[in-house]
N, C-alpha and C positions, 0 to 999 in steps of 0.2 A: 722087482722092488724089494728092498731089504727091510729096514726098520720103519721107514716112513712110506706113506702112499701119496699118490697124486690122483685121487679117485674122481676128480672132476675133469680130468684130461684123458684123451684117448691116444693110444700108441700111434695110430695112423695119422691123426691130426699133427702130432709132434713131428713125425717123419716127413709129412708133406711140407710143413712150414719150414723145417730146417734142412730140407733137401737130402734126407737120409733114405737110401733105398730100403724097401721093405725087407729084403733078405738079410741085410745087415742089422736092421732093427730087431728082427726075430732072432738072429744069431747072438747078438751081444747085449741086448736090453731085456728081451722077454725070456726069462729063465725057464718058465713052465711051458712045455710044448703044447699043452692043452689050451693055453690062452691064445686067442685070436688077435690079429693085428688091429681089429676095430674095437677091441675091449678097452674098458676103463683101466687106468694104471693103478690097480689096487695093490694092497700090501700082502705079501706072502706070510707075514708073521701072524700067529694067532693072538687075538686081542687079550685073552685071559693070560696067556703065557707072558705077553709083553707087560701086563700090569704086575705080574709076579716078579719079573726080572727088574723092571725099571721103577716100579711104584705107581706108574700110570702108563697107559698105552701111548706110544709116540704119536703126536698129532699129524693129521694130514697136512701136506705142505702146498697144496694147490693154490691156496689164497694167502699164504703167509706173507708174501711180498706186498700185498695190498693192505693186510691188517697191521703189519709191523712197519713197513716201508723198507726199500732196498738198503738204505744207509745203515739202518739198525741191524739188518741181517749180516751185512759185510763186516761190521764191527764185532758182532756177536761171534761169528765164525773165526775171528782172529784173536779172540780174547780168552781162550782157555788157558789155565795155568795149573801148575801142580798144587794139590791140596790133599795131604795125606789123611785129613779128617773126613773126606768124602768117600762114599762107597766105591767109586771108580777111580779115586786118586786124583781127580781134577775138579776144578770149579771154574766159574766164568765170571769175569769182572763186569759184564753187562747184565747178566741174569744170574745173580748170586744163588748158590745152592741148587742149581739146575740138576735135574735127574738124568740128563743126557751125558753119556761118556764122550770123550773127545774122539769122534769118529775119524778125524783126519790127522790123528797124532803121528802116524807113520810118515805123512807128508811134511808136516810142520816141524815136528820135534816137540820136546816138552819145554814149556816156558815156566819160569819160576819168578815170582815177584821178589824184588830185591829186599823188600821189608818183610817178606815171609808170608804175606797174605794179600788177598785182593782188596782193592780200594773202592770197589763198587761203582767206578765210573767207566766211561767208554774211551779212555785214553788209549794211545797206541800201545799194542801189546807185542810188538815184534823186536823190541830191544833197540829201537832207533833212538839214539841219544839226542839227536837233533830235535826230537819231539818231546823230550822230557819223559820218556817211558819209565815205568816202574818195574818192568819185566826184562828178563834176560833169558836167552836160549841156553838151557843146561844140557840138552841132548839133541843131537842133530837129526833132522828128518831127511827124507830122500830128496826134498826140494830146497832150494835156496829161499831166502825171504822173499825176493822178487818173484820167483817162480810160484811160491805158495800164494802170494797176493794175487797173481794172475789167475791161479786156479780158483780162488775164492771169487774173484771178479766175474769169471765165466759162470760159476755156479749160481751166483746171485742174479746175474743177468738171465740165466735160464729160468730161475724161479720167478723172476719178474715177468718174463714172457708167458710162462705157464699160467700165471695168475690172471692174465688178460691177453689171450692170443690175438684178439681182434683190435688191440689198441692202435696199431698203425693204421688199419683200415678205418677205425672210428675217427681218428684225427684227420685223415684225408677227407672222409665224407663230411666231417664237420666244417672244414674249410669251404667245400662246395656249398654246403647249406648256408653258411654265413654270406657267401657271395650272392647266392640266390635271394636271400632276404634283403641284402643291400640294393640289388637291382630292383626288386619289387618295391622297396621303399621309395626309390626315385620316381617310379611310375605312379605309386599311390600318392605321393606328394603333389605331383603335377595334376593328377586327377582331382585331388582335394582342392587345389587352387582354382581349377576350372569350375568346380561346383559352386564355390563360395565367392567367386569374383564379383557377382552381381548382387550379393547380399550385403546390405549396409546396416 
């Protein structure tokens, strides 16, 4: 883990759910050889250093998709733009004056608002004129707009999964529970009618 942590998730749970072999998980995701596959996905960055560098320690992202919602995250990650007044040279139209640098700048490229500043709303930030965007791409990234949108889509879906790994199971079990309640209601109604049929 780099700046952010996923300290309420475990490497082996993510590997099992996503079908990632443990050896690939250990080789490409777990940077510290001393960290075990069953460990929580904690941050390698020192909290005091992070506060010094960014003004505040980067928050844990395990539950961010539940606290913010995936649509907000998707728009936020697409809404960085150039702002020379900020310490890292970028700002965000969804979260003005955010302390986070644009971590995906090399993928997206640098956006610049056509009016020279952010408007504080969540409008499209990829220069799509059909959506009335106020931003344009001033330096190219390694991905096209569609590729970058796909990357953000995958990243947000992963964060939504990490926030609630049991969601699919919970929804499936919920359907069975409701069916059981419906069946029980039928028998309870028939039994109630039988009890009360002779009461006038």
